[in-house]
C-alpha positions in Angstrom: 106.3 98.7 121.3 103.8 96.2 122.7 102.7 92.6 122.7 102.0 92.1 119.3 101.8 95.4 117.4 105.7 96.4 116.4 106.8 99.1 114.7 104.9 98.0 111.5 102.1 96.7 112.8 101.4 92.7 113.4 103.6 90.1 111.6 103.6 86.6 111.9 103.5 83.2 110.5 100.1 82.9 109.0 97.7 80.6 110.7 100.6 80.2 113.5 102.1 83.9 115.1 99.2 85.6 113.2 96.0 83.7 113.4 92.5 84.4 112.1 90.9 85.1 116.0 93.4 87.5 116.1 92.3 89.5 112.8 88.7 89.1 114.1 89.3 90.7 117.1 91.3 93.6 115.9 88.4 94.2 113.6 86.1 94.1 116.8 87.7 96.1 118.8 88.5 98.9 115.6 84.8 98.3 114.3 83.3 99.0 118.2 85.6 101.9 118.9 84.9 103.9 115.9 80.9 103.3 116.0 80.6 104.6 119.1 79.5 107.9 118.3 77.6 107.3 115.1 75.5 104.5 113.8 78.5 102.9 111.6 82.0 103.7 111.4 83.7 103.7 107.9 86.7 101.4 107.9 88.8 100.6 104.6 91.0 97.4 104.0 94.0 96.5 101.7 95.9 93.8 101.2 98.8 92.4 98.8 99.2 89.2 97.0 100.3 86.2 99.0 97.3 83.5 100.2 96.6 84.2 103.4 95.1 88.0 102.5 92.0 87.0 101.4 91.6 85.1 105.1 92.6 88.1 106.8 91.0 90.6 104.8 87.3 88.6 105.7 88.7 88.2 109.4 89.1 92.0 109.9 85.9 92.6 108.0 83.6 89.9 109.8 84.8 91.6 113.3 84.6 95.1 112.5 80.9 94.4 111.0 79.9 92.6 114.3 80.7 95.8 116.2 78.5 98.1 114.0 81.6 99.2 110.9 80.8 99.3 107.3 83.7 98.0 105.8 85.3 98.9 102.1 87.4 96.5 100.4 89.6 97.7 98.3 91.3 94.4 97.2 94.8 94.2 96.4 96.6 97.9 96.7 100.0 99.5 97.7 100.2 100.2 101.5 100.3 104.2 100.5 96.9 103.7 98.9 95.2 102.9 102.2 97.0 105.8 104.0 96.1 108.6 101.2 92.6 107.1 100.7 91.7 107.1 104.3 92.7 110.9 104.5 91.3 111.8 101.5 87.6 109.9 101.7 87.3 111.0 105.1 87.4 106.8 106.8 87.2 106.7 110.2 90.4 104.5 110.1 92.4 101.4 107.3 93.8 98.6 107.5 96.6 96.6 105.5 97.4 93.3 105.0 100.6 92.5 104.3 104.1 91.8 105.7 105.8 93.7 103.1 108.9 92.1 102.0 108.3 88.9 103.7 108.1 85.6 102.6 104.5 84.8 101.3 103.8 82.9 104.5 104.1 85.2 106.8 101.2 87.8 106.8 100.9 91.4 108.4 98.0 94.0 109.7 99.2 97.7 109.5 96.7 100.3 111.2 96.5 103.6 110.3 94.3 106.3 111.5 92.1 109.0 109.9 95.0 110.8 108.8 96.3 108.3 107.0 99.7 107.9 109.7 100.1 104.8 111.7 97.6 104.5 114.7 98.8 106.2 118.1 100.3 103.4 120.7 97.6 104.4 123.0 94.8 102.6 120.9 97.2 99.9 119.8 97.6 98.8 123.6 93.8 99.0 124.3 93.7 96.4 121.4 95.8 94.5 122.4 94.1 93.9 126.0 91.1 93.1 123.7 93.0 90.5 121.7 94.3 88.9 125.4 90.5 88.7 126.3 91.3 91.3 129.3 88.4 93.6 128.4 84.8 92.7 126.6 82.9 94.3 124.0 78.9 94.7 123.0 78.4 92.9 119.9 75.9 95.0 117.3 72.4 93.8 116.9 69.5 94.7 114.7 70.2 97.5 111.9 73.2 98.4 113.9 75.2 95.3 112.3 77.9 96.4 109.8 78.2 95.3 106.2 81.0 94.8 103.3 81.6 96.2 99.9 84.0 96.0 97.3 85.2 99.7 96.8 86.2 99.0 92.9 86.9 103.3 92.6 89.2 103.5 95.0 92.4 102.6 93.1 91.3 105.0 90.5 91.4 107.7 93.2 94.9 107.0 94.1 95.9 106.6 90.5 94.3 109.8 89.4 96.2 111.6 92.3 99.6 109.9 91.6 99.2 111.8 88.1 97.9 115.3 89.9 101.0 115.9 91.9 103.1 114.4 89.3 102.4 115.5 86.0 105.2 114.8 84.2 105.5 113.8 80.6 107.6 110.3 80.1 107.3 109.7 76.6 110.2 108.7 75.1 111.5 107.0 77.9 111.8 103.2 78.3 111.1 101.9 82.1 111.6 98.6 83.7 109.7 97.7 86.8 110.0 94.8 89.0 106.8 94.6 90.8 107.7 91.6 93.1 105.1 89.7 92.3 102.8 92.0 94.8 101.2 95.0 95.5 102.4 97.2 92.8 100.7 95.1 90.2 97.8 97.2 90.7 99.0 100.5 89.9 102.4 100.9 88.8 102.3 99.6 84.8 99.2 101.3 84.3 100.3 104.8 86.0 103.3 104.9 84.1 101.6 104.2 80.8 99.4 106.9 81.2 102.2 109.6 81.6 103.9 108.1 78.2 106.4 105.8 79.4 107.2 102.6 77.2 106.9 100.1 80.4 108.4 96.7 80.6 107.3 94.4 83.6 109.0 91.5 85.6 107.4 90.1 88.3 104.0 90.5 87.5 101.9 87.6 88.0 101.4 86.8 91.7 100.1 83.7 91.7 99.6 83.6 96.5 103.0 82.3 96.9 105.5 84.1 94.5 105.4 87.6 96.3 109.1 89.0 96.9 110.3 85.3 95.9 113.4 86.4 94.5 112.2 89.1 93.0 111.6 93.2 93.8 113.6 95.8 96.3 115.4 93.0 98.3 116.2 90.9 95.2 116.7 93.3 92.4 119.5 91.1 90.6 117.4 90.0 87.6 116.0 93.7 87.3 119.6 94.8 86.8 120.2 92.5 84.1 116.7 92.9 82.5 117.5 97.0 82.6 120.8 96.3 80.6 119.8 93.8 78.5 117.0 95.8 77.2 118.3 99.4 77.0 115.9 100.8 79.8 116.4 104.4 80.9 115.6 103.5 84.3 114.6 100.1 86.7 112.1 100.6 89.4 112.1 97.6 91.9 109.1 97.6 94.3 108.4 95.4 97.6 105.7 93.3 98.6 103.4 96.0 99.5 104.7 98.8 96.8 105.9 101.1 100.2 109.3 101.3 99.2 111.6 101.5 96.1 114.9 100.5 94.9 115.9 102.3 91.5 118.6 101.0 88.9 120.4 103.4 86.9 120.9 102.6 83.2 123.7 100.7 83.4 122.6 98.1 85.5 123.5 99.8 89.1 121.5 99.7 92.2 120.5 103.4 93.3 119.0 103.1 96.8 117.3 105.4 99.4 120.5 107.1 100.1 121.0 108.0 96.3 117.6 108.9 96.1 117.3 111.3 98.9 121.0 112.8 97.4 119.5 113.3 93.9 116.0 114.4 95.1 117.5 116.8 98.0 119.5 118.7 95.3 117.2 119.1 92.8 114.3 120.4 95.4 116.7 122.8 96.9 117.7 124.3 93.2 113.9 124.3 92.6 113.6 126.4 95.9 111.2 123.6 97.6 113.6 121.5 100.0 111.6 123.0 103.0 113.9 124.5 105.6 116.8 123.4 103.6 116.7 119.8 105.6 116.9 115.9 104.5 115.4 113.6 107.1 117.9 110.6 107.4 117.7 107.7 110.1 121.1 106.4 111.7 121.9 104.0 109.0 122.4 106.3 106.6 125.7 105.9 104.7 128.5 108.4 105.8 128.9 109.0 101.8 125.5 110.8 102.0 126.4 113.2 104.9 129.7 114.1 103.2 127.8 115.2 99.8 124.8 116.9 101.4 127.7 118.8 103.0 129.5 119.5 99.9 125.7 120.9 98.7 125.2 123.0 101.5 122.0 121.0 102.6 121.3 120.1 106.1 120.4 116.7 107.2 119.0 115.3 111.1 119.2 111.6 111.9 116.4 109.3 113.3 116.2 105.8 114.8 116.1 103.0 112.5 112.3 103.2 110.9 110.4 105.4 108.5 107.7 105.8 111.9 110.8 107.7 113.3 111.4 109.8 110.0 108.0 110.8 109.6 107.8 111.8 113.6 110.9 114.3 112.6 109.2 115.9 109.4 105.9 116.3 111.0 107.2 118.0 114.2 109.3 120.7 111.9 107.7 120.6 108.5 110.4 119.1 106.9 109.6 118.3 103.1 112.2 114.9 102.5 113.0 112.3 104.4 113.7 108.7 104.5 115.9 105.2 104.6 118.4 103.4 103.2 115.9 100.7 102.4 114.5 103.1 100.1 110.8 104.2 102.3 110.6 107.9 101.0 108.6 110.6 102.4 107.3 113.4 100.6 105.7 115.0 103.6 104.5 118.3 101.1 102.4 115.3 99.5 102.0 112.4 101.7 102.6 111.0 105.2 104.0 107.4 104.2 106.5 106.1 102.4 105.4 105.1 98.6 107.4 103.3 95.9 105.2 104.6 93.1 105.5 108.1 94.2 109.1 108.1 94.8 110.0 106.5 91.4 107.7 109.6 89.7 109.4 112.0 91.5 112.9 110.7 90.3 111.6 110.1 86.5 110.5 114.1 86.9 114.1 115.0 88.4 115.4 113.2 85.0 113.1 114.9 82.6 113.2 118.4 84.3 117.2 118.3 84.2 117.5 116.5 81.3 120.2 114.0 82.8 120.8 110.7 83.6 120.5 109.0 87.1 124.5 108.7 86.6 125.0 112.7 86.0 122.3 113.1 88.8 124.6 110.7 91.2 127.6 112.8 90.9 129.3 113.8 93.9 127.7 110.9 95.8 130.7 108.5 97.0 129.0 105.6 99.1 131.8 104.0 101.7 131.9 99.9 102.2 129.5 99.1 104.9 129.7 96.0 106.8 127.1 94.8 109.5 127.4 92.2 111.4 124.7 90.8 114.4 126.0 88.7 117.1 123.6 87.3 118.9 123.4 88.0 122.9 122.1 86.6 126.0 121.1 90.3 127.2 121.4 93.3 125.0 121.4 95.9 127.7 124.5 94.2 129.3 126.6 94.3 126.5 125.8 97.9 125.5 126.4 98.9 129.3 129.7 96.9 129.6 132.8 99.4 130.2 135.4 97.5 127.8 133.2 97.5 125.0 132.0 101.0 124.8 135.6 102.0 125.0 136.5 99.5 122.7 133.9 101.2 120.6 135.6 104.5 121.3 138.5 103.4 119.8 137.6 102.2 116.9 135.7 105.7 116.3 138.7 107.4 116.9 141.0 105.2 114.7 138.2 105.7 112.0 138.1 109.9 112.2 136.9 111.3 109.7 136.9 108.9 107.0 134.5 106.2 108.4 132.1 105.5 111.3 131.3 102.9 113.5 127.4 102.1 115.0 126.5 99.8 117.4 123.0 99.0 118.3 120.3 96.6 119.2 118.0 94.9 117.6 114.3 96.0 117.8 112.8 92.6 117.6 115.5 90.2 118.3 118.1 88.9 120.7 121.1 90.9 118.7 123.9 93.8 118.6 124.4 95.0 115.2 127.6 96.1 114.5 128.0 98.0 111.4 131.2 99.6 110.6 131.8 102.3 106.8 135.1 102.6 105.7 137.2 103.8 103.1 137.9 100.2 102.0 136.0 96.5 102.9 139.1 95.8 104.7 139.0 98.3 107.2 135.3 97.7 107.5 136.1 93.9 108.4 138.7 94.4 110.8 137.2 97.1 112.8 133.6 94.9 113.0 135.8 92.2 114.2 137.3 94.2 117.0 134.3 94.5 118.9 132.5 91.1 117.9 135.4 89.4 119.1 135.6 91.5 122.3 131.7 90.6 123.1 132.2 86.8 122.2 135.3 86.8 124.8 133.4 88.5 127.4 131.0 85.1 127.2 128.0 87.9 126.3 127.4 85.8 123.2 124.5 83.3 123.1 124.6 79.6 122.6 
């Protein structure tokens, strides 16, 4: 990771950690970089619904046009729409203005290359050098100055594509959607309705400051109540930029990414579409998922936390299904990024094809109780290389045996050590996590 760009772009509080000037310079570098060998590069820009989205959208466009690019403004859209359209419509790159599940006062800038994949590290580091004034760029003059236009056709192309790749007839199904007052307002209801479903929407009135506010995939409690009170067949909860999904079954129970990987992994295997019989997960997937996949004779592989790493593994070996517990699910046969609406459609297609409820499709998966505690420390590396702490981690793992596991890892963005235990009961989880956290404190590694 660089100085500004993390695993999911630049992100921070609008006009504090992330400023308009930073956005202008990002736009300028991309406009110059892609216009070197042509008169005008073509850059696609989208945003979610947060208040500062307009400011950053126009700052990026101003920067890019000043160095020769033409910018196409997609407006409010899901992040996966940018990923798909950049590739489909032959843009040079795409930019999404969003801070995903963060509160409205944060914002972020994600950059995609011409294939719709998150931008390569090498180019991001070059952009950072320009942001820091280490390099200079010529501005466009005369007829080389770019322009920007609103691209109204973009969302229609994206929605049409979704309906083409999952042409499921949803007639007779009642579906509740929690749009998180975010990007999903641009596509979810329209797409599901066009496929024949009766759709009930909540948190579908964005005002710039209510995105993710007690809503969406990080706060699904309201959707759980709504599904049961209104006797819906399924609930779909999106995050702010609609690239991930948490579902709710008709009993009001949560169906997270682990459940979705299990359900769709088995379904794809049954219809001979699970390439190489493999499901890609991160190390944070629940132990119960692995045991259930074993029972279903489905192979799996683990990556570091982050959909970026899941995609890299899928690209390398042409695996079709992968994702995270948080609801980032990638269908590599169709897309190169997580897409909440595509995930929901695939889940509904599975229900229709099998004529089964999500509860029935989930049979055979026992989710182990999980406890995660963060310890703020002075130095993550010293903690992880302490022999006593490593010995205690090994001892906990031995005590848990095959009925649990412990995972201790550093945060990628904060001075934290994350201690996670899965076991048969909550009490065992608590005891095992405390053994490691207490030792970190006893040895004086915890920050004040």
